[in-house]
N, C-alpha and C positions, 0 to 999 in steps of 0.2 A: 810528231807524241799526236799534232791540233789532224795529221792523217789519221794517225789508229784511232782515238775520234769518233771520227765522221765515220772512219769502218764500223766501225761496233754500232752509229747509228742504223749504215743503211743495211746490215744483217738484221733488224727490229725491223725496220719496213716491209724491210726481202720475209721478216716470221711474220708478220701478218697479216702482208697480201700470205699468204701462203694458206695461215691458219683460217681466214675470211674464205674460199675461196673453198676448201673445206669444210668448213660447217656448211656453204651454200648447196653444198656434194649432198652430207649425212643432210640437211632437211627434208632434200627433195625423196633421197631413200627413204623417211619418217615418214612423208607426205602419201607417195604412196603401200609404203605398206597400213597408213590407219587407212588407208581407201575399205580398202574390207572388211575391219571389226569397224570401222560407222560406219560407211553404208555412201561415201564422200566422193562426189562427180571428179570422176578422174581428169586429171590434166593436164589440159591441149596443146601442151610444148613440154619441151625438154630443157634437158641447163644450160645450153646455146641463151635462151634468152635474160640469167641472170650474169653468166660468161663472159659475153657479147655483148648483146645490142641494151642492158643494165648495166654495167663495165663498172657505175660513174657509184652505184651503194658501195664496193670496196674500199674509194677511191673519196667516197662520203667520209666514211669513216674511220679512212687513216685521218685523215686532214682533220677528225674532230678532235682525234685524239691527241696527234699534234697540237694542237689549237692549246687545248689543257696541262700541257706538256710530260705528256707518255715518250716523249724522246727526249726530255732533255738533263740534270739531271734529277736523278729518281738511287736515294741512299739504304731503303728495305723493300721491304715484300709488300709491305702493307702501306708505303705510300704510295706506291703501283697499284696496286687492285683497284683501293678506291678514282685512280685515275681512272683508268683504264674502265672502267667498271658506266661514268658521269659521260667518257668518249664514247661509250655506245648505245649509254641511254637518248643522249640529247640527239646521233647518227643516225635513230631512226625513229626520235624520230621529226629529223631532216628529210629523211630518205620517205615518210610516208603524207610529207607533206608535197610535195618535192611530184613524186606520181598523183596525185590527185588533184594539183596544178596540172598537170600534164593527161588529166579526165584516163592513169593507167594505168589509176589501182583495183580496175577491173581485172584491168589482162597479166595482173601479175597474182599468185597464189599466195593468200592474207593468214596461213597457216604456216607455206613453206617460210617468208621471208621471217615472220616471228619468230618459230624458230630456230633461222639461221644467227638470229641477233642472239639466243636466253643458249645456244648455242657457243658461239664466240667467247660469252660474259661469263663459264666454266672452262672452257680452251682454251683462249688467247691468256692469261692466268696462268698457266697451269705451263706451258706450252714459252714461254718468256721466259718460266723460273725455269725450267728444264734445263733454256741454252744458254740462260748464263750461272746458273749450275757449275755445265759440261764449258761456258770458255772464263769463266772466274773462278771456279772452285777446281776445277780437275787440271784444266790443261793453267790457268793463270799467267791469259790474258790478262790480266787488268793492269787499266789503264796506271799511269806510274807520277807520283802528284809529292805536295812540297807539305812539313809545317813551319808556319811561322812557330820561331818557340822562343820565347825571352825565359823563361824559367832553370835552373839548372838542379847542378845532382841529380837524386833520382829519379823528381817529377820531374824531370825534364821528359820526359819521353813516356808519361802516363796515357795520353790524352792519344799520342804519339798509335798505344797499342788501341785505345779502346777502339779508334777508325780503320784500323788495319782489320777485325774483328770482325766484321761488318762486307764480307767478300761483296755482297748485293748488289753496295753501290759501283763495284767499276772500278772501282782505283785504289793506288798502294803506293801511301807512304811512304817514301823510297829513303828520304834524311827531310833534319831540318834545319833549318836556313834563318836569317835573322839580315838587318838591314846590310851591316858590315860585312857581312858572307854573302850574297849575294848579287853572283855574277852572270851576267847575262840576263838573257830572258825569258824564264818555262810560260810552261804549258799552266796547272791546277794550282792552287796555295793553296790549306785550310790554314786560313788564321781566327786565334781563337777572341772571343768578344772583351775578354778582358786587353787586347788589342787595337781595338778599333778605335784607336784619336786621330784626326784630324791627318796632323803630319801623316801616321803610317802609312792611312790610306793612300793618299794623293802619293808617298813615292815609295809603295808599293805598287798602285795600276800604272803605274814607266814599266812593270819585268815584267806582269801577272797578266797572261792573256788571261780568262777566269779565276774567277777566288771566292772564299765557301766560307762566311761567315761562321766559325762552332758559336754554341750555346753551351755551356756546361748545364747540370742540373741545380741553379744559385736562390732557389721559390719563383724568379720572374715571369712569367708568363711568353713565347713569344711560340708557341706552337698552332699557336689559328692568330695567326698576325699579320696588316695588310700597311704594302707605308705607299701613301703621298706627296705626291712633290706637287709645292707651290715656283713655280718658278718667277713667275713677277717678285716673290717678293725673299725664295736664294734661304727659301727652311725646309723639310721633312717632317714629314706627319712620322709616329708609325702609331698604328692602332691596335688594341688586344680589346678580345671582349674577359668575360668574372666567368665564362664556365658555370664552375658549378655554386655561384655567388646571382646566380638568377636566375626570379621566380616561377620565372615564367620553364626553365631547364630542368630547375629543380619534380615539380608539378610534371611535365612530361617524363622524365625519368620516375617518376614512385613511380607512375599507371604502371612501364613497363617493366616494372617490379616485382610487381604484382600480379599480371599476364603472365610472367615468364612462371615464378614463382610459381601459382598453381596447377601446369602445367608438366611441372620439374616433380612437384608431390605424386601428378593421378602419373608418370610414366615409374613412378621410384618406390612406390607403394608393393610391389614389393619386396622390397629394399627392411619395412619395414616392422618384417616376422622375418626373418633372416637373421639381420643382426641382433633384437633382442632375445633371440633363442641362442644365439651364435656369446656370445657377450654372460647373458644366466651357467649357461653352462663352461664357461670359463672361472668366474673370480664372481665373490659373492656378493652383495653389496645392486646398489640400483640401477635402469637400463641404460638412464637419461642422469645427467650433472647439468646446472646453473651452475653460470659464477654468474662474480655481477659486473658491468662493463658502463660503460661511460659510452652516453650517445648523443647524440642530438639536441644538444647545450648543455651538453657532459653529462647532463639524466646520468641517474645507473638506469641500467633491467636486466633484467635475468638474461643472458644471450644459455641456451637452449645446448649441451652438444651431447651423445652415446657417452657413457662412460665409457672411459682409460686406464684408467688409476684405480691404487686395492683402495679399497679402506682404511681409510687413515693417513691419507700420500703427505701429510701437510709435517704429520711428526715422521714421518721417511725423512721429508726433502732435509726437514731440521738439523737430524741429524747426519745428515751423508754435506753437506754442501759449512755442513759444523768443524769438520776433516778431513778437507779436504779446498784447499782455500786456490787454488784452477778453481774447479766447478765452480767453484767460489763469483771467482773472477769472467765466468762464462756469465754465469747464470745473472751477474745486475747487464753487462751488455750487450746480451739477445734478450732475459728474459725465458728465456727456456734451454735444454743440454740436451747435448747429444747422446753424451747416457743417462735417461731419465731414471731412477729405483721404483717409479709411482706407476709407470708402465708395466699392465697388463701384457698376458701376451696375444687378446685379439687387440686391445687395443694401438701397437703397433701396426697391424695389422691397419687397423680404421686409423692412422693418424698417418700412415705413408701411404694412403689410397686415398688420404682427407672426408673417407666415410666418416665419420664422428659428426663432422662437419652438418649435412642430412637434415635438420631438424632444423638449424638456421632455418629455413625457406619458411616458417614457421617463424620469430620473431623477423620476417625480411612482411611478410604480410599481413601482423600487428605491426607492419612500424616502425618498429627495436632498428631497422638495418638495412641496406639495400642489396641488389648483388651483386658489384661496385660497390668501389672505395672504405678509404680509410682503416686502416687496421680497428678492431675497437680491444680494450686495454680497460687494463685495471686503473681505477683514478689515483692511485702512487705512483704508476708509472708515467703517466702524462703525465703530473705533473714533477717533478724528479727528471724526466729529457723531453715535454715536448711542452713546457711555457712558451716559447717562440709561434707558436702556430696553436694558438687556445683556440684565437679566435674563427682559421680552417674548422678545427676540432667540432667545435660547441656550435654550427652551424651548418653542419653535412652530414648523413648518416651516415655511421662503418660501412661495411660492406664485406662482404658475407668472404672476398677476393680483392686484390689489387696487385695494385706495382710492384712494390715487395715481392709481392708471388710468384712470381713469374719475374724476379731476375732476384732472386737467390733463394728468397724463399725465407731458413731462418739459418743463411748465414748468413742472411746481415746484418749491417749494426744496426744496434734501433735507432743512435742518431739518423742514418741511414736512408732505417727506413722512413725517417718521420719528413724528409725531404722529396723522396718516389710521391707520400701521399699526400704532401701540399701540393708540387710540380700537377698530384693527376687534379688534383682540386679545381685549382687556375686553371687545366688546362680541358677539360673534364667535354666530348662530345659523341654522338652517338657510338661512331668509330672508334674510336677511343676503346670503350668499353667494352664494341664483339671483337677488336684487336686482343683485350686481358683474358676475355674470358676464351675466348680459342690457345693460350696461352695458358693457359689455367690449367686446361687439358694435358696440354703436351709432359708442363712443369708436376704434373700428378700420373705418369705415362714414367716419365724420366725416373723420379722420386728422388731428383736433386734438392737439397733444403728439407725433407722431410723429417721430421722429427720432433 
């Protein structure tokens, strides 16, 4: 099993080396093409300068990526991309410093070298994704691992199924094990956080080559965690940050919200003509719909949307729920219905694509909302479902999108949505917002859970 893991690591090393040389090649010919357009001085050297004489440049990039964990345990593509970005950026700076100290900066093309790293930032993550897709998804060459599991009955395989869905990790859990059933030594074992008592960890370490601790969505902040050890005192410190409970990060997020919202409204301005016309042609009533929602400090604000329902929708819904017990139960759990009698024909399209929420960029600029955050909702819904999360919702602006929306949207029940929002607030980072926004576009294209 160790040989198999090492083989995949060697494959990634070779892939990165090939990609780096390919990017230098692309940069070389891009630089040659720019000579005519920009009137640049022709290069006085060939590719051999970078592939032979400066052989240490690819080595520096690979070693830096390795230093940041680029060849270690990576569970998702969203974990891998920032590692590659950081490794390539630092190696780019190292290369320039090394060339300057050697007084060789004048002998190489600055444009070519910069273009090489720009190409690497784009091509390397794509190449890794493609190769891993072939290895892990198509050929099913994933490393066998085990799950330490104490739970019984239907819950016994829930965590195992969730971990096995993430093919990008390169692991597949083939069986559940316990201390009493673990015979011999195994290579990799996933251990749930609730099983990490001292006695269990000591017993497992004698039989497991690599132990991976798994924390489920329990409301704890583990995404931005550092472990510090004091060997002389025989203690371990686990430090976490406060996410959006930090005033500095909240201010930075607010500036970003305003900048992106202004740009989005400018780009989407043609839709502010097309959508209102379509709404008016489809049904009678106003173009916009405002609804009281809870925002920061639980203060209510008017959330703006394009109207997607019939006029007099409340009475239609009440009659429908009174006559359908299953629909009433679904509405209580999700605050939405798959088959909603109130929605117009154009409204179904707008909701499916989430175009009805474009006016919320105005709420973001005004300060009622954020681009990403806990989903805003009515006060009575908050009182019924989110009492334990009131402190979080009262200190952070609600978002146009959030973790719940990229994890199933309306298919997720209300209590699960609250846990996802809680997790987001405590673990906020700029990269997390970026990932959620990208996943939102994917969810919109798929239309899953949008109703």
